[in-house]
All heavy atoms as atom14 arrays in JSON, in Angstrom:
{
  "sequence": "MLAFGLMLVLEGVLPLLAPASWRQTFRRMIELNDGQLRFIGLASMLGGLLIILMAS",
  "atom14_mask": [
    [1, 1, 1, 1, 1, 1, 1, 1, 0, 0, 0, 0, 0, 0],
    [1, 1, 1, 1, 1, 1, 1, 1, 0, 0, 0, 0, 0, 0],
    [1, 1, 1, 1, 1, 0, 0, 0, 0, 0, 0, 0, 0, 0],
    [1, 1, 1, 1, 1, 1, 1, 1, 1, 1, 1, 0, 0, 0],
    [1, 1, 1, 1, 0, 0, 0, 0, 0, 0, 0, 0, 0, 0],
    [1, 1, 1, 1, 1, 1, 1, 1, 0, 0, 0, 0, 0, 0],
    [1, 1, 1, 1, 1, 1, 1, 1, 0, 0, 0, 0, 0, 0],
    [1, 1, 1, 1, 1, 1, 1, 1, 0, 0, 0, 0, 0, 0],
    [1, 1, 1, 1, 1, 1, 1, 0, 0, 0, 0, 0, 0, 0],
    [1, 1, 1, 1, 1, 1, 1, 1, 0, 0, 0, 0, 0, 0],
    [1, 1, 1, 1, 1, 1, 1, 1, 1, 0, 0, 0, 0, 0],
    [1, 1, 1, 1, 0, 0, 0, 0, 0, 0, 0, 0, 0, 0],
    [1, 1, 1, 1, 1, 1, 1, 0, 0, 0, 0, 0, 0, 0],
    [1, 1, 1, 1, 1, 1, 1, 1, 0, 0, 0, 0, 0, 0],
    [1, 1, 1, 1, 1, 1, 1, 0, 0, 0, 0, 0, 0, 0],
    [1, 1, 1, 1, 1, 1, 1, 1, 0, 0, 0, 0, 0, 0],
    [1, 1, 1, 1, 1, 1, 1, 1, 0, 0, 0, 0, 0, 0],
    [1, 1, 1, 1, 1, 0, 0, 0, 0, 0, 0, 0, 0, 0],
    [1, 1, 1, 1, 1, 1, 1, 0, 0, 0, 0, 0, 0, 0],
    [1, 1, 1, 1, 1, 0, 0, 0, 0, 0, 0, 0, 0, 0],
    [1, 1, 1, 1, 1, 1, 0, 0, 0, 0, 0, 0, 0, 0],
    [1, 1, 1, 1, 1, 1, 1, 1, 1, 1, 1, 1, 1, 1],
    [1, 1, 1, 1, 1, 1, 1, 1, 1, 1, 1, 0, 0, 0],
    [1, 1, 1, 1, 1, 1, 1, 1, 1, 0, 0, 0, 0, 0],
    [1, 1, 1, 1, 1, 1, 1, 0, 0, 0, 0, 0, 0, 0],
    [1, 1, 1, 1, 1, 1, 1, 1, 1, 1, 1, 0, 0, 0],
    [1, 1, 1, 1, 1, 1, 1, 1, 1, 1, 1, 0, 0, 0],
    [1, 1, 1, 1, 1, 1, 1, 1, 1, 1, 1, 0, 0, 0],
    [1, 1, 1, 1, 1, 1, 1, 1, 0, 0, 0, 0, 0, 0],
    [1, 1, 1, 1, 1, 1, 1, 1, 0, 0, 0, 0, 0, 0],
    [1, 1, 1, 1, 1, 1, 1, 1, 1, 0, 0, 0, 0, 0],
    [1, 1, 1, 1, 1, 1, 1, 1, 0, 0, 0, 0, 0, 0],
    [1, 1, 1, 1, 1, 1, 1, 1, 0, 0, 0, 0, 0, 0],
    [1, 1, 1, 1, 1, 1, 1, 1, 0, 0, 0, 0, 0, 0],
    [1, 1, 1, 1, 0, 0, 0, 0, 0, 0, 0, 0, 0, 0],
    [1, 1, 1, 1, 1, 1, 1, 1, 1, 0, 0, 0, 0, 0],
    [1, 1, 1, 1, 1, 1, 1, 1, 0, 0, 0, 0, 0, 0],
    [1, 1, 1, 1, 1, 1, 1, 1, 1, 1, 1, 0, 0, 0],
    [1, 1, 1, 1, 1, 1, 1, 1, 1, 1, 1, 0, 0, 0],
    [1, 1, 1, 1, 1, 1, 1, 1, 0, 0, 0, 0, 0, 0],
    [1, 1, 1, 1, 0, 0, 0, 0, 0, 0, 0, 0, 0, 0],
    [1, 1, 1, 1, 1, 1, 1, 1, 0, 0, 0, 0, 0, 0],
    [1, 1, 1, 1, 1, 0, 0, 0, 0, 0, 0, 0, 0, 0],
    [1, 1, 1, 1, 1, 1, 0, 0, 0, 0, 0, 0, 0, 0],
    [1, 1, 1, 1, 1, 1, 1, 1, 0, 0, 0, 0, 0, 0],
    [1, 1, 1, 1, 1, 1, 1, 1, 0, 0, 0, 0, 0, 0],
    [1, 1, 1, 1, 0, 0, 0, 0, 0, 0, 0, 0, 0, 0],
    [1, 1, 1, 1, 0, 0, 0, 0, 0, 0, 0, 0, 0, 0],
    [1, 1, 1, 1, 1, 1, 1, 1, 0, 0, 0, 0, 0, 0],
    [1, 1, 1, 1, 1, 1, 1, 1, 0, 0, 0, 0, 0, 0],
    [1, 1, 1, 1, 1, 1, 1, 1, 0, 0, 0, 0, 0, 0],
    [1, 1, 1, 1, 1, 1, 1, 1, 0, 0, 0, 0, 0, 0],
    [1, 1, 1, 1, 1, 1, 1, 1, 0, 0, 0, 0, 0, 0],
    [1, 1, 1, 1, 1, 1, 1, 1, 0, 0, 0, 0, 0, 0],
    [1, 1, 1, 1, 1, 0, 0, 0, 0, 0, 0, 0, 0, 0],
    [1, 1, 1, 1, 1, 1, 0, 0, 0, 0, 0, 0, 0, 0]
  ],
  "atom14_positions": [
    [[-69.29, 42.97, -87.73], [-69.13, 41.75, -88.52], [-67.73, 41.69, -89.13], [-67.17, 40.61, -89.25], [-70.19, 41.71, -89.61], [-71.61, 41.47, -89.1], [-71.81, 39.97, -88.13], [-71.6, 38.73, -89.36], [0.0, 0.0, 0.0], [0.0, 0.0, 0.0], [0.0, 0.0, 0.0], [0.0, 0.0, 0.0], [0.0, 0.0, 0.0], [0.0, 0.0, 0.0]],
    [[-67.22, 42.85, -89.53], [-65.88, 42.89, -90.12], [-64.83, 42.42, -89.12], [-63.95, 41.62, -89.45], [-65.57, 44.3, -90.6], [-64.23, 44.51, -91.28], [-64.14, 43.69, -92.55], [-64.03, 45.98, -91.58], [0.0, 0.0, 0.0], [0.0, 0.0, 0.0], [0.0, 0.0, 0.0], [0.0, 0.0, 0.0], [0.0, 0.0, 0.0], [0.0, 0.0, 0.0]],
    [[-64.94, 42.87, -87.88], [-63.99, 42.47, -86.84], [-64.09, 40.98, -86.56], [-63.07, 40.3, -86.37], [-64.24, 43.27, -85.57], [0.0, 0.0, 0.0], [0.0, 0.0, 0.0], [0.0, 0.0, 0.0], [0.0, 0.0, 0.0], [0.0, 0.0, 0.0], [0.0, 0.0, 0.0], [0.0, 0.0, 0.0], [0.0, 0.0, 0.0], [0.0, 0.0, 0.0]],
    [[-65.3, 40.44, -86.55], [-65.49, 39.02, -86.32], [-64.88, 38.2, -87.45], [-64.22, 37.2, -87.22], [-66.99, 38.71, -86.17], [-67.27, 37.27, -85.83], [-66.85, 36.73, -84.63], [-67.94, 36.46, -86.73], [-67.1, 35.4, -84.32], [-68.2, 35.14, -86.44], [-67.77, 34.6, -85.23], [0.0, 0.0, 0.0], [0.0, 0.0, 0.0], [0.0, 0.0, 0.0]],
    [[-65.08, 38.64, -88.68], [-64.48, 37.96, -89.83], [-62.97, 37.99, -89.77], [-62.31, 36.98, -90.04], [0.0, 0.0, 0.0], [0.0, 0.0, 0.0], [0.0, 0.0, 0.0], [0.0, 0.0, 0.0], [0.0, 0.0, 0.0], [0.0, 0.0, 0.0], [0.0, 0.0, 0.0], [0.0, 0.0, 0.0], [0.0, 0.0, 0.0], [0.0, 0.0, 0.0]],
    [[-62.4, 39.12, -89.4], [-60.95, 39.23, -89.28], [-60.42, 38.32, -88.18], [-59.38, 37.67, -88.35], [-60.56, 40.68, -88.99], [-59.07, 40.97, -88.86], [-58.32, 40.57, -90.12], [-58.85, 42.43, -88.54], [0.0, 0.0, 0.0], [0.0, 0.0, 0.0], [0.0, 0.0, 0.0], [0.0, 0.0, 0.0], [0.0, 0.0, 0.0], [0.0, 0.0, 0.0]],
    [[-61.15, 38.22, -87.08], [-60.74, 37.33, -86.0], [-60.7, 35.88, -86.49], [-59.76, 35.14, -86.2], [-61.68, 37.45, -84.81], [-61.3, 36.56, -83.65], [-62.65, 36.17, -82.52], [-63.68, 35.14, -83.5], [0.0, 0.0, 0.0], [0.0, 0.0, 0.0], [0.0, 0.0, 0.0], [0.0, 0.0, 0.0], [0.0, 0.0, 0.0], [0.0, 0.0, 0.0]],
    [[-61.72, 35.47, -87.25], [-61.75, 34.1, -87.76], [-60.6, 33.83, -88.72], [-60.0, 32.75, -88.69], [-63.09, 33.83, -88.45], [-64.3, 33.74, -87.53], [-65.57, 33.59, -88.36], [-64.16, 32.61, -86.54], [0.0, 0.0, 0.0], [0.0, 0.0, 0.0], [0.0, 0.0, 0.0], [0.0, 0.0, 0.0], [0.0, 0.0, 0.0], [0.0, 0.0, 0.0]],
    [[-60.26, 34.8, -89.56], [-59.12, 34.64, -90.47], [-57.84, 34.47, -89.66], [-57.04, 33.56, -89.92], [-59.02, 35.85, -91.43], [-57.7, 35.83, -92.18], [-60.18, 35.84, -92.4], [0.0, 0.0, 0.0], [0.0, 0.0, 0.0], [0.0, 0.0, 0.0], [0.0, 0.0, 0.0], [0.0, 0.0, 0.0], [0.0, 0.0, 0.0], [0.0, 0.0, 0.0]],
    [[-57.62, 35.32, -88.67], [-56.4, 35.25, -87.87], [-56.33, 33.96, -87.06], [-55.26, 33.37, -86.91], [-56.29, 36.47, -86.95], [-56.07, 37.8, -87.68], [-56.12, 38.95, -86.69], [-54.78, 37.8, -88.45], [0.0, 0.0, 0.0], [0.0, 0.0, 0.0], [0.0, 0.0, 0.0], [0.0, 0.0, 0.0], [0.0, 0.0, 0.0], [0.0, 0.0, 0.0]],
    [[-57.47, 33.53, -86.54], [-57.5, 32.28, -85.78], [-57.2, 31.07, -86.65], [-56.72, 30.06, -86.18], [-58.88, 32.1, -85.12], [-59.16, 33.03, -83.97], [-58.44, 32.63, -82.7], [-58.21, 31.43, -82.49], [-58.13, 33.54, -81.92], [0.0, 0.0, 0.0], [0.0, 0.0, 0.0], [0.0, 0.0, 0.0], [0.0, 0.0, 0.0], [0.0, 0.0, 0.0]],
    [[-57.51, 31.16, -87.94], [-57.3, 30.04, -88.84], [-55.91, 29.92, -89.41], [-55.57, 28.89, -90.01], [0.0, 0.0, 0.0], [0.0, 0.0, 0.0], [0.0, 0.0, 0.0], [0.0, 0.0, 0.0], [0.0, 0.0, 0.0], [0.0, 0.0, 0.0], [0.0, 0.0, 0.0], [0.0, 0.0, 0.0], [0.0, 0.0, 0.0], [0.0, 0.0, 0.0]],
    [[-55.07, 30.93, -89.24], [-53.74, 30.91, -89.84], [-52.87, 29.8, -89.26], [-52.26, 29.02, -90.01], [-53.04, 32.29, -89.68], [-51.58, 32.21, -90.07], [-53.75, 33.33, -90.52], [0.0, 0.0, 0.0], [0.0, 0.0, 0.0], [0.0, 0.0, 0.0], [0.0, 0.0, 0.0], [0.0, 0.0, 0.0], [0.0, 0.0, 0.0], [0.0, 0.0, 0.0]],
    [[-52.79, 29.69, -87.95], [-51.91, 28.69, -87.34], [-52.34, 27.26, -87.65], [-51.48, 26.44, -88.04], [-51.8, 28.91, -85.83], [-50.71, 28.1, -85.13], [-49.34, 28.38, -85.72], [-50.71, 28.41, -83.64], [0.0, 0.0, 0.0], [0.0, 0.0, 0.0], [0.0, 0.0, 0.0], [0.0, 0.0, 0.0], [0.0, 0.0, 0.0], [0.0, 0.0, 0.0]],
    [[-53.62, 26.89, -87.52], [-53.99, 25.52, -87.89], [-53.73, 25.22, -89.37], [-53.45, 24.08, -89.73], [-55.48, 25.41, -87.58], [-55.84, 26.6, -86.81], [-54.76, 27.6, -86.93], [0.0, 0.0, 0.0], [0.0, 0.0, 0.0], [0.0, 0.0, 0.0], [0.0, 0.0, 0.0], [0.0, 0.0, 0.0], [0.0, 0.0, 0.0], [0.0, 0.0, 0.0]],
    [[-53.82, 26.22, -90.22], [-53.56, 26.01, -91.65], [-52.08, 25.79, -91.92], [-51.7, 24.88, -92.65], [-54.05, 27.22, -92.46], [-53.73, 27.2, -93.95], [-54.54, 26.1, -94.63], [-54.02, 28.55, -94.57], [0.0, 0.0, 0.0], [0.0, 0.0, 0.0], [0.0, 0.0, 0.0], [0.0, 0.0, 0.0], [0.0, 0.0, 0.0], [0.0, 0.0, 0.0]],
    [[-51.22, 26.61, -91.3], [-49.8, 26.57, -91.6], [-49.01, 25.56, -90.76], [-48.02, 25.01, -91.23], [-49.18, 27.96, -91.43], [-49.74, 29.05, -92.36], [-49.09, 30.38, -92.05], [-49.55, 28.67, -93.81], [0.0, 0.0, 0.0], [0.0, 0.0, 0.0], [0.0, 0.0, 0.0], [0.0, 0.0, 0.0], [0.0, 0.0, 0.0], [0.0, 0.0, 0.0]],
    [[-49.43, 25.35, -89.52], [-48.68, 24.46, -88.62], [-49.65, 23.69, -87.73], [-49.75, 23.95, -86.53], [-47.71, 25.28, -87.77], [0.0, 0.0, 0.0], [0.0, 0.0, 0.0], [0.0, 0.0, 0.0], [0.0, 0.0, 0.0], [0.0, 0.0, 0.0], [0.0, 0.0, 0.0], [0.0, 0.0, 0.0], [0.0, 0.0, 0.0], [0.0, 0.0, 0.0]],
    [[-50.37, 22.71, -88.29], [-51.38, 22.01, -87.49], [-50.81, 21.24, -86.3], [-51.44, 21.19, -85.24], [-52.04, 21.06, -88.49], [-51.14, 21.0, -89.66], [-50.33, 22.25, -89.66], [0.0, 0.0, 0.0], [0.0, 0.0, 0.0], [0.0, 0.0, 0.0], [0.0, 0.0, 0.0], [0.0, 0.0, 0.0], [0.0, 0.0, 0.0], [0.0, 0.0, 0.0]],
    [[-49.62, 20.67, -86.43], [-49.04, 19.92, -85.31], [-48.71, 20.85, -84.14], [-48.98, 20.54, -82.98], [-47.79, 19.18, -85.76], [0.0, 0.0, 0.0], [0.0, 0.0, 0.0], [0.0, 0.0, 0.0], [0.0, 0.0, 0.0], [0.0, 0.0, 0.0], [0.0, 0.0, 0.0], [0.0, 0.0, 0.0], [0.0, 0.0, 0.0], [0.0, 0.0, 0.0]],
    [[-48.17, 22.01, -84.45], [-47.84, 22.99, -83.41], [-49.11, 23.5, -82.74], [-49.16, 23.69, -81.52], [-47.06, 24.14, -84.03], [-46.75, 25.1, -83.07], [0.0, 0.0, 0.0], [0.0, 0.0, 0.0], [0.0, 0.0, 0.0], [0.0, 0.0, 0.0], [0.0, 0.0, 0.0], [0.0, 0.0, 0.0], [0.0, 0.0, 0.0], [0.0, 0.0, 0.0]],
    [[-50.16, 23.74, -83.54], [-51.44, 24.2, -83.01], [-52.03, 23.17, -82.06], [-52.5, 23.5, -80.98], [-52.36, 24.46, -84.2], [-53.72, 24.95, -83.86], [-54.08, 26.22, -83.52], [-54.92, 24.18, -83.84], [-55.44, 26.27, -83.3], [-55.98, 25.04, -83.49], [-55.21, 22.84, -84.11], [-57.29, 24.6, -83.4], [-56.52, 22.41, -84.01], [-57.53, 23.29, -83.65]],
    [[-51.98, 21.9, -82.44], [-52.51, 20.82, -81.61], [-51.73, 20.71, -80.3], [-52.31, 20.55, -79.23], [-52.43, 19.5, -82.39], [-53.21, 18.39, -81.78], [-53.2, 17.13, -82.63], [-53.91, 17.32, -83.9], [-53.34, 17.27, -85.11], [-52.07, 17.02, -85.23], [-54.06, 17.47, -86.19], [0.0, 0.0, 0.0], [0.0, 0.0, 0.0], [0.0, 0.0, 0.0]],
    [[-50.4, 20.82, -80.38], [-49.57, 20.73, -79.18], [-49.85, 21.9, -78.23], [-49.87, 21.73, -77.01], [-48.1, 20.7, -79.57], [-47.17, 20.44, -78.43], [-45.73, 20.29, -78.89], [-45.37, 20.71, -79.99], [-44.91, 19.69, -78.07], [0.0, 0.0, 0.0], [0.0, 0.0, 0.0], [0.0, 0.0, 0.0], [0.0, 0.0, 0.0], [0.0, 0.0, 0.0]],
    [[-50.09, 23.08, -78.78], [-50.42, 24.23, -77.95], [-51.7, 23.99, -77.17], [-51.78, 24.29, -75.97], [-50.56, 25.49, -78.83], [-49.31, 25.73, -79.48], [-50.94, 26.69, -78.01], [0.0, 0.0, 0.0], [0.0, 0.0, 0.0], [0.0, 0.0, 0.0], [0.0, 0.0, 0.0], [0.0, 0.0, 0.0], [0.0, 0.0, 0.0], [0.0, 0.0, 0.0]],
    [[-52.71, 23.41, -77.82], [-53.97, 23.13, -77.13], [-53.79, 22.05, -76.06], [-54.41, 22.11, -75.0], [-55.07, 22.74, -78.11], [-55.81, 23.93, -78.61], [-55.42, 24.58, -79.76], [-56.89, 24.43, -77.9], [-56.09, 25.69, -80.2], [-57.57, 25.54, -78.34], [-57.17, 26.18, -79.5], [0.0, 0.0, 0.0], [0.0, 0.0, 0.0], [0.0, 0.0, 0.0]],
    [[-52.93, 21.08, -76.32], [-52.66, 20.06, -75.29], [-52.06, 20.71, -74.05], [-52.39, 20.35, -72.92], [-51.72, 19.0, -75.84], [-52.4, 18.02, -76.74], [-51.48, 16.86, -77.09], [-52.12, 16.04, -78.1], [-51.58, 15.71, -79.26], [-50.36, 16.12, -79.55], [-52.23, 14.98, -80.12], [0.0, 0.0, 0.0], [0.0, 0.0, 0.0], [0.0, 0.0, 0.0]],
    [[-51.14, 21.67, -74.25], [-50.54, 22.35, -73.11], [-51.56, 23.21, -72.37], [-51.52, 23.32, -71.15], [-49.37, 23.22, -73.57], [-48.11, 22.42, -73.76], [-46.93, 23.32, -74.01], [-46.5, 23.05, -75.38], [-46.0, 23.94, -76.21], [-45.84, 25.17, -75.84], [-45.66, 23.61, -77.42], [0.0, 0.0, 0.0], [0.0, 0.0, 0.0], [0.0, 0.0, 0.0]],
    [[-52.47, 23.83, -73.11], [-53.47, 24.69, -72.46], [-54.43, 23.87, -71.6], [-54.9, 24.35, -70.57], [-54.24, 25.47, -73.52], [-53.43, 26.58, -74.13], [-54.38, 27.59, -75.26], [-55.44, 28.47, -74.12], [0.0, 0.0, 0.0], [0.0, 0.0, 0.0], [0.0, 0.0, 0.0], [0.0, 0.0, 0.0], [0.0, 0.0, 0.0], [0.0, 0.0, 0.0]],
    [[-54.72, 22.65, -72.01], [-55.61, 21.78, -71.23], [-55.02, 21.51, -69.85], [-55.75, 21.36, -68.87], [-55.88, 20.47, -72.0], [-56.76, 20.75, -73.21], [-56.53, 19.42, -71.11], [-56.89, 19.57, -74.15], [0.0, 0.0, 0.0], [0.0, 0.0, 0.0], [0.0, 0.0, 0.0], [0.0, 0.0, 0.0], [0.0, 0.0, 0.0], [0.0, 0.0, 0.0]],
    [[-53.7, 21.49, -69.76], [-53.03, 21.19, -68.49], [-52.99, 22.38, -67.54], [-52.65, 22.22, -66.36], [-51.61, 20.69, -68.77], [-51.6, 19.37, -69.54], [-50.23, 18.96, -70.0], [-49.25, 19.71, -69.73], [-50.12, 17.9, -70.63], [0.0, 0.0, 0.0], [0.0, 0.0, 0.0], [0.0, 0.0, 0.0], [0.0, 0.0, 0.0], [0.0, 0.0, 0.0]],
    [[-53.31, 23.58, -68.01], [-53.29, 24.76, -67.15], [-54.48, 24.74, -66.2], [-55.54, 24.21, -66.53], [-53.33, 26.03, -67.99], [-52.15, 26.27, -68.92], [-52.41, 27.51, -69.78], [-50.86, 26.43, -68.16], [0.0, 0.0, 0.0], [0.0, 0.0, 0.0], [0.0, 0.0, 0.0], [0.0, 0.0, 0.0], [0.0, 0.0, 0.0], [0.0, 0.0, 0.0]],
    [[-54.32, 25.36, -65.03], [-55.46, 25.43, -64.12], [-56.34, 26.63, -64.49], [-55.99, 27.45, -65.34], [-55.0, 25.47, -62.65], [-54.21, 26.72, -62.32], [-54.53, 27.81, -62.77], [-53.17, 26.56, -61.52], [0.0, 0.0, 0.0], [0.0, 0.0, 0.0], [0.0, 0.0, 0.0], [0.0, 0.0, 0.0], [0.0, 0.0, 0.0], [0.0, 0.0, 0.0]],
    [[-57.5, 26.74, -63.86], [-58.48, 27.77, -64.21], [-57.91, 29.18, -64.06], [-58.17, 30.05, -64.9], [-59.73, 27.63, -63.36], [-60.56, 26.43, -63.75], [-60.27, 25.8, -64.78], [-61.52, 26.1, -63.0], [0.0, 0.0, 0.0], [0.0, 0.0, 0.0], [0.0, 0.0, 0.0], [0.0, 0.0, 0.0], [0.0, 0.0, 0.0], [0.0, 0.0, 0.0]],
    [[-57.16, 29.41, -63.01], [-56.6, 30.75, -62.78], [-55.64, 31.16, -63.9], [-55.66, 32.31, -64.33], [0.0, 0.0, 0.0], [0.0, 0.0, 0.0], [0.0, 0.0, 0.0], [0.0, 0.0, 0.0], [0.0, 0.0, 0.0], [0.0, 0.0, 0.0], [0.0, 0.0, 0.0], [0.0, 0.0, 0.0], [0.0, 0.0, 0.0], [0.0, 0.0, 0.0]],
    [[-54.83, 30.23, -64.36], [-53.9, 30.54, -65.44], [-54.66, 30.83, -66.74], [-54.31, 31.76, -67.47], [-52.93, 29.38, -65.65], [-51.95, 29.2, -64.5], [-51.15, 27.91, -64.62], [-51.72, 26.86, -64.91], [-49.85, 28.0, -64.39], [0.0, 0.0, 0.0], [0.0, 0.0, 0.0], [0.0, 0.0, 0.0], [0.0, 0.0, 0.0], [0.0, 0.0, 0.0]],
    [[-55.69, 30.04, -67.02], [-56.48, 30.29, -68.22], [-57.21, 31.63, -68.16], [-57.29, 32.35, -69.15], [-57.49, 29.16, -68.43], [-56.91, 27.84, -68.92], [-57.99, 26.76, -68.93], [-56.3, 27.98, -70.29], [0.0, 0.0, 0.0], [0.0, 0.0, 0.0], [0.0, 0.0, 0.0], [0.0, 0.0, 0.0], [0.0, 0.0, 0.0], [0.0, 0.0, 0.0]],
    [[-57.7, 31.97, -66.98], [-58.37, 33.27, -66.82], [-57.4, 34.41, -67.06], [-57.73, 35.42, -67.67], [-59.0, 33.37, -65.44], [-60.26, 32.56, -65.32], [-60.98, 32.85, -64.01], [-62.23, 32.12, -63.99], [-62.5, 31.13, -63.15], [-61.61, 30.78, -62.24], [-63.65, 30.51, -63.21], [0.0, 0.0, 0.0], [0.0, 0.0, 0.0], [0.0, 0.0, 0.0]],
    [[-56.17, 34.27, -66.55], [-55.16, 35.31, -66.75], [-54.83, 35.46, -68.23], [-54.72, 36.58, -68.73], [-53.89, 34.99, -65.95], [-52.82, 36.03, -66.16], [-52.89, 37.25, -65.52], [-51.75, 35.77, -67.0], [-51.92, 38.22, -65.72], [-50.77, 36.72, -67.21], [-50.85, 37.95, -66.57], [0.0, 0.0, 0.0], [0.0, 0.0, 0.0], [0.0, 0.0, 0.0]],
    [[-54.7, 34.35, -68.94], [-54.43, 34.4, -70.38], [-55.58, 35.09, -71.11], [-55.37, 35.93, -71.99], [-54.19, 32.98, -70.94], [-52.87, 32.43, -70.41], [-54.2, 32.99, -72.47], [-52.66, 30.95, -70.7], [0.0, 0.0, 0.0], [0.0, 0.0, 0.0], [0.0, 0.0, 0.0], [0.0, 0.0, 0.0], [0.0, 0.0, 0.0], [0.0, 0.0, 0.0]],
    [[-56.82, 34.77, -70.73], [-57.99, 35.41, -71.34], [-58.02, 36.9, -71.07], [-58.28, 37.71, -71.97], [0.0, 0.0, 0.0], [0.0, 0.0, 0.0], [0.0, 0.0, 0.0], [0.0, 0.0, 0.0], [0.0, 0.0, 0.0], [0.0, 0.0, 0.0], [0.0, 0.0, 0.0], [0.0, 0.0, 0.0], [0.0, 0.0, 0.0], [0.0, 0.0, 0.0]],
    [[-57.73, 37.29, -69.83], [-57.71, 38.71, -69.47], [-56.62, 39.44, -70.24], [-56.84, 40.53, -70.78], [-57.51, 38.87, -67.96], [-57.38, 40.31, -67.46], [-58.66, 41.08, -67.73], [-57.03, 40.32, -65.99], [0.0, 0.0, 0.0], [0.0, 0.0, 0.0], [0.0, 0.0, 0.0], [0.0, 0.0, 0.0], [0.0, 0.0, 0.0], [0.0, 0.0, 0.0]],
    [[-55.42, 38.86, -70.29], [-54.32, 39.5, -71.01], [-54.65, 39.64, -72.5], [-54.35, 40.66, -73.12], [-53.04, 38.68, -70.82], [0.0, 0.0, 0.0], [0.0, 0.0, 0.0], [0.0, 0.0, 0.0], [0.0, 0.0, 0.0], [0.0, 0.0, 0.0], [0.0, 0.0, 0.0], [0.0, 0.0, 0.0], [0.0, 0.0, 0.0], [0.0, 0.0, 0.0]],
    [[-55.28, 38.63, -73.06], [-55.68, 38.69, -74.47], [-56.71, 39.79, -74.7], [-56.61, 40.56, -75.67], [-56.24, 37.33, -74.88], [-56.69, 37.36, -76.2], [0.0, 0.0, 0.0], [0.0, 0.0, 0.0], [0.0, 0.0, 0.0], [0.0, 0.0, 0.0], [0.0, 0.0, 0.0], [0.0, 0.0, 0.0], [0.0, 0.0, 0.0], [0.0, 0.0, 0.0]],
    [[-57.69, 39.89, -73.82], [-58.71, 40.93, -73.96], [-58.1, 42.32, -73.84], [-58.42, 43.21, -74.62], [-59.8, 40.75, -72.9], [-60.68, 39.55, -73.15], [-61.82, 39.21, -71.79], [-62.64, 40.75, -71.59], [0.0, 0.0, 0.0], [0.0, 0.0, 0.0], [0.0, 0.0, 0.0], [0.0, 0.0, 0.0], [0.0, 0.0, 0.0], [0.0, 0.0, 0.0]],
    [[-57.21, 42.51, -72.86], [-56.6, 43.81, -72.67], [-55.68, 44.17, -73.86], [-55.65, 45.33, -74.29], [-55.81, 43.86, -71.36], [-56.67, 43.8, -70.09], [-55.78, 43.74, -68.85], [-57.61, 44.98, -70.02], [0.0, 0.0, 0.0], [0.0, 0.0, 0.0], [0.0, 0.0, 0.0], [0.0, 0.0, 0.0], [0.0, 0.0, 0.0], [0.0, 0.0, 0.0]],
    [[-54.97, 43.18, -74.36], [-54.12, 43.4, -75.54], [-54.95, 43.8, -76.74], [-54.61, 44.73, -77.49], [0.0, 0.0, 0.0], [0.0, 0.0, 0.0], [0.0, 0.0, 0.0], [0.0, 0.0, 0.0], [0.0, 0.0, 0.0], [0.0, 0.0, 0.0], [0.0, 0.0, 0.0], [0.0, 0.0, 0.0], [0.0, 0.0, 0.0], [0.0, 0.0, 0.0]],
    [[-56.07, 43.12, -76.96], [-56.95, 43.46, -78.06], [-57.55, 44.85, -77.9], [-57.64, 45.61, -78.87], [0.0, 0.0, 0.0], [0.0, 0.0, 0.0], [0.0, 0.0, 0.0], [0.0, 0.0, 0.0], [0.0, 0.0, 0.0], [0.0, 0.0, 0.0], [0.0, 0.0, 0.0], [0.0, 0.0, 0.0], [0.0, 0.0, 0.0], [0.0, 0.0, 0.0]],
    [[-57.95, 45.19, -76.69], [-58.49, 46.51, -76.43], [-57.46, 47.6, -76.7], [-57.74, 48.63, -77.3], [-59.0, 46.61, -74.99], [-59.65, 47.91, -74.57], [-60.86, 48.21, -75.43], [-60.04, 47.87, -73.1], [0.0, 0.0, 0.0], [0.0, 0.0, 0.0], [0.0, 0.0, 0.0], [0.0, 0.0, 0.0], [0.0, 0.0, 0.0], [0.0, 0.0, 0.0]],
    [[-56.23, 47.34, -76.3], [-55.13, 48.29, -76.54], [-54.92, 48.49, -78.04], [-54.76, 49.62, -78.52], [-53.85, 47.81, -75.87], [-52.64, 48.7, -75.98], [-52.91, 50.05, -75.32], [-51.43, 48.04, -75.37], [0.0, 0.0, 0.0], [0.0, 0.0, 0.0], [0.0, 0.0, 0.0], [0.0, 0.0, 0.0], [0.0, 0.0, 0.0], [0.0, 0.0, 0.0]],
    [[-54.93, 47.4, -78.8], [-54.77, 47.5, -80.25], [-55.92, 48.31, -80.87], [-55.69, 49.16, -81.73], [-54.69, 46.09, -80.87], [-53.35, 45.45, -80.49], [-54.83, 46.17, -82.4], [-53.26, 43.98, -80.86], [0.0, 0.0, 0.0], [0.0, 0.0, 0.0], [0.0, 0.0, 0.0], [0.0, 0.0, 0.0], [0.0, 0.0, 0.0], [0.0, 0.0, 0.0]],
    [[-57.14, 48.06, -80.41], [-58.3, 48.8, -80.92], [-58.16, 50.29, -80.6], [-58.4, 51.14, -81.47], [-59.61, 48.24, -80.34], [-59.88, 46.85, -80.92], [-60.78, 49.17, -80.62], [-61.01, 46.11, -80.23], [0.0, 0.0, 0.0], [0.0, 0.0, 0.0], [0.0, 0.0, 0.0], [0.0, 0.0, 0.0], [0.0, 0.0, 0.0], [0.0, 0.0, 0.0]],
    [[-57.75, 50.61, -79.38], [-57.61, 52.02, -79.01], [-56.49, 52.69, -79.79], [-56.62, 53.86, -80.18], [-57.34, 52.12, -77.5], [-58.53, 51.76, -76.6], [-58.11, 51.76, -75.14], [-59.68, 52.71, -76.84], [0.0, 0.0, 0.0], [0.0, 0.0, 0.0], [0.0, 0.0, 0.0], [0.0, 0.0, 0.0], [0.0, 0.0, 0.0], [0.0, 0.0, 0.0]],
    [[-55.41, 51.98, -80.04], [-54.3, 52.57, -80.81], [-54.68, 52.76, -82.28], [-54.2, 53.7, -82.93], [-53.06, 51.69, -80.69], [-52.42, 51.74, -79.32], [-51.06, 50.59, -79.07], [-50.1, 50.76, -80.55], [0.0, 0.0, 0.0], [0.0, 0.0, 0.0], [0.0, 0.0, 0.0], [0.0, 0.0, 0.0], [0.0, 0.0, 0.0], [0.0, 0.0, 0.0]],
    [[-55.53, 51.88, -82.81], [-55.91, 51.95, -84.22], [-56.96, 53.03, -84.49], [-57.09, 53.47, -85.62], [-56.44, 50.59, -84.68], [0.0, 0.0, 0.0], [0.0, 0.0, 0.0], [0.0, 0.0, 0.0], [0.0, 0.0, 0.0], [0.0, 0.0, 0.0], [0.0, 0.0, 0.0], [0.0, 0.0, 0.0], [0.0, 0.0, 0.0], [0.0, 0.0, 0.0]],
    [[-57.69, 53.45, -83.44], [-58.74, 54.44, -83.7], [-58.31, 55.84, -83.35], [-57.3, 56.17, -82.97], [-60.02, 54.14, -82.96], [-59.9, 53.44, -81.79], [0.0, 0.0, 0.0], [0.0, 0.0, 0.0], [0.0, 0.0, 0.0], [0.0, 0.0, 0.0], [0.0, 0.0, 0.0], [0.0, 0.0, 0.0], [0.0, 0.0, 0.0], [0.0, 0.0, 0.0]]
  ]
}
């Protein structure tokens, strides 16, 4: 639950501080094809896993 709460806090920083930039980023992501979005998701998961392994 702690990790989930931290994720929500981190996810909320950009819309709070720069809503226009956050909105523009989502517009660009909509234009990506499925393969590109999958690669971004995989890279994000691997990056998160690496951070978890380094922290423990």
